[in-house]
Structures are given as C-alpha cells and as structure tokens.
C-alpha positions, 0 to 999 in steps of 0.5 A: 081820947081828948087828942082825937076830939081835938083832931076831929074839930080841927078837920071840921073847921078846915072843911068849913073854912074851905067851904067859905072860900069856895062859896065866896069865889063863886059869888064874887068871881063866877056869877052866871053872867061871865066869870069875872064880871060883876053881877048886873044891877039896875043903873042909877038915874042922876037925880041931882041933874033932874032935881035942878031942871027948871020947869019954865022954858028958857030961851038961849041964843045958842039954839036954832030951830030947836023944835024942828024934828028930824027922824032917822030913816027906819030902813037905813043901812047901817055901814061901819067903816073903821078905816074912815073912823065912820062908826058913829051910827050903830044898830042899837036901841037899848034902854039902858037899864042893866049894868055890869063891870069888869074891874081892875086897878086904876089906870094912872093919867087916864083922864089925860088920854083917850084909850079906846076899846077895840072891837074886832069882829066878835071880840073886844080888847082892852088893857089894865093899869099894868099894860096887860091886854085883855080879850073878851068874846061877844058874850063878855067871856074873858078869853085871855089876859096877857102881859108883855112888859118888864117890871120897870115898864109896869110901874110906868102904867103904860096907856095902849093904842092898837089895831088888828089885821087877820091874826095880828094885834099891833100895840103902840104905847105911851112909853115908846114901845111897839109890838105885835101879839097873836090875837088868838092866843095873846103870845108875843110875836116881836117887840121893839122900842121907838125914840118917842112915845105914841099918842095916836089912832092906828091904821093897818094897810096890808102889812103896813102899820100907820101910827103918829108919834110924839115928834109929830111924825107919821111912822110907817112900820112893817106888821111882820117885823117892826122894821121902820119902812118910811117916815113923814115929819111935820112941824113940831111944837115945843109943848103938846096937849094930850089929845090923841092924833087921828088917822083915816085911810082911803084907797092908796092914801093915809090922812092924818093930824098933827098937834098944830092942826095940819091935815096931811095926805100921804101915799101909803106905798112910798111916804110921799106927801100928796097935799097938806092943809093947815087949819090954823092961820097963825100958830104960836106957843100957847095956841098949839098947846091948847089946841084940841082936834076931834078925830078925822071922819070921811064919807070917801068924798070929804074929810070932816074935823073940828077943834075947840077953837070954834072951827069946824071944817070940810075938806076935799079928800082928793085935793085938800081944798076947804069945802066949808067952814062952820064956827062950832067948837068941838073935839068929839068925833062927829057922826055921818048919817046919810046926808047929815053930819051930827056933832056935840059941842064943848058946851053941850050943843047938839048940832046937825048939819047938811053934810055937803054944804055945812048949813046948820039945820038944827041946834039944841042946847042939851043942858039949857035947863041946868044950873050953870054950876052943874053944867060945867061938870057935864063936859061931853066926851063922846057919843054914838047914835042908835036907831032912836037915841044918842048915847053921850058920856061925860067927864063926870061919869055920866051917860045921856040918853038923848032923843034924836028926833026931839033934840032933848035928854030923856034921862041922865044915868050915873056910872061913876064920878070921873071920866067916861070914854066914848061908847063902843057897841057889840052884840046888843050891848054898849061898852064904855071904858073908865079909869078902873074898869069896863062897863057893859050896859044893856 
C-alpha cells in the first residue's frame, strides 16, 4: 500500500514538473508576438540626458541658421536604391513606444566593426556570435537559423557581411571565408577560403560579386561557383582602421573606397580602372590608420563621401572630378532627400546642404544644451530619415528622435549602454543590431 502511495506521489510530481517546464517555455519563448522575440515593452526615455538640459539658451559658433525651418515635402516619392546606398529616407513616422528583442550571445569585437542587418524584399537576415545566419519574415517570425562553420571557426567569432540576388545569399567574413547559401532554405551551395579577410559592403551585378578585402583589393567572384574573375589592387597601408569599406554600382561601373581614402571606378565586365580620385593629399603612417570614411552615396550624377578629417566631397560619377568640398567631419552615411544632402557630424551637428553646390543651408547642434562630459558619450553611429523625424543611434545605446523641421531632439530613448548600429526599416518597424540582440521598435 505504501509503495502505491509513493508511486502515485511520484507520478503527480512528474506531471507537475512537466507542466512547469511547459509553462516556462510558453511564456519565455512563445509569446503572442513571435516565437523567439521577447514581449513588447515600453521604451525607457533617457532621463539622465533630459535632466542635464540647460534651460537658458546658449549660443554656439558651430550653428548656422538654426531656426531656419525646412519641411520635407508631403507627397515626396520615397525611392530606395541599394546599389547606390541611397536608402536614408524611409516611409516611417513611428513614435517608438514599444520595443522587443531577439537575443543571442554577445558578438565579440562588435564595437570594432559595422555589421548591418540585411533587408531583402520582405525578409530580414542577420547573424549571431558563432556565425549562424538567421532569417526572419516581415512579421519578425523566425524562418530558419543555419550555421556553416567548423568548431574552430566558430571560436573565432566571425563577423559577417552579405548581399543577395534572387535565391542566393553571398557571405564574406572577417576570417577570410566566402560562400553562398540558398536564402530560401539556408542550405550551403559552395564555400571557399580567401587569402585575406573581408571588411566591406558587398554588391552583386548579374553573377558577379564585388567585395573588398583587407589588402585594399577589389575582388570579383563568380556567384555560381566562387571562382575569382578579376582583381583590382590599390595602394596598401601597413595598419588599417576597422572602418568598413564602401561599394556602389551604376550602369557598367563599380565604385569603391580603400583605407587610404581613394575612390576608384572600375568596369564591372573586365576589371579595368576607369578613374581614380584620391581624397587625401598627403598619406602617411598615422593618417591612414586614423582615417574613417563614410559610405559612398550617389544620385546617379555625383558621389558623396565624407570622413573624420573635416572633409566632405561631391565627386562627378563620370569623370571622378571633385565638384565641391566642405569642411564637415562625419563618418556617417549621408542621406539624399530630393535636392537636399543631409548628414550628422561626429560632434552631433545636424547639417543640411544643397546637393548640387554644397552650400550649407542649416546647421543645428543637437547636443548643445548637454554638459560636455555627457556629450562625449553620445557619439553618433548612424541615422535614417522618416516622414517627419530623424532617428539617430549612438555609441552609448541611445536612439535620438529628432524633429527634422526644427532641427531639435524631441526625446532620447535608452535601449542599451553599448553601441547600436544604424537603424534599418521593414514593415512599419525599425530594427537595430547590437552586440547581443536585434532590437525591434515601433
């Protein structure tokens, strides 16, 4: 009789434990929003930033026409061109009240690189600390997660860069691998090893993949089998910064930067150089290591690029001749909105220029009422422009919502204490990558 009671008690405990485990899994991993995203929460405002705002207006020599109001046209046609990196203006007008996260283990050296979220039609791709590629649909549902690395490579925590065409997803990484997977299934198609690691944007033209390696060489690989089709070598520097190099495509040419500040135009078919324009008049050991370039952006007539050396250039896309130059220090990707060119400087200056002439229309010091000690923490990382606001991420885990017309920060939201990457927009949500998660905001 005693044995029967013991057995009944054991079975009851077993059922109870099973129920607890099931309840835990349902609440932690299978909430109503998505299978693997945390529950939506209210976004916390950065009160420490608002507390230190000085009530009395303070003049600054950096500002120019700060009260001059510039409105974005209501009926403006929003066009994105990934080949020209022209994606800074998005169809978004959210107030950013809710946040959820897709978590993974911390990516080592994340702050030294610029990994981007890939948006492809209605899907989103990213990677985790072991190099597993993650695919979400437009509703943030996890479709698959695949890893194609050995145990040794996983320990090296590869940083991935990628581009897609049709059903193919091309990946190059920071440990010299490059490969192609089926982006529908995540299955590996082919994989190869290169002589040098990669740290650049990737563009695909037909079956040709364009990517820059750490030797300052533009490589053209076959998308079908990974064969090296041609190479364009540029001058190498002994030491390089971790700044990602940029690539754009227009008609039959590819345009790219290298670590010493050259912009080079190359014919995609045969790899012949069309023109090359240096942006640095004197190159030495120290200057190339500290040089940080923005991404190239183009409107099909001119190429725009800036750096952290107080230089902002407009370059003619056909000839490579410099159209104009301004003394603006920024390593952020600028945005083209009709006839305006918009950027944010390394010190938090919101700058609006005339695209054709480079004439500065307005400069607003976004952090002018913030104490100097605090201001240093708010290093700008990247931004996108919505219908009314600019959404700026910072190196201390904040996102600033800026009223474009007034050139003024409306509020600062705290998402983390560490670096956030440039925002990406998909299906009425903003997505931001950080070292241990993807953050979704709406």
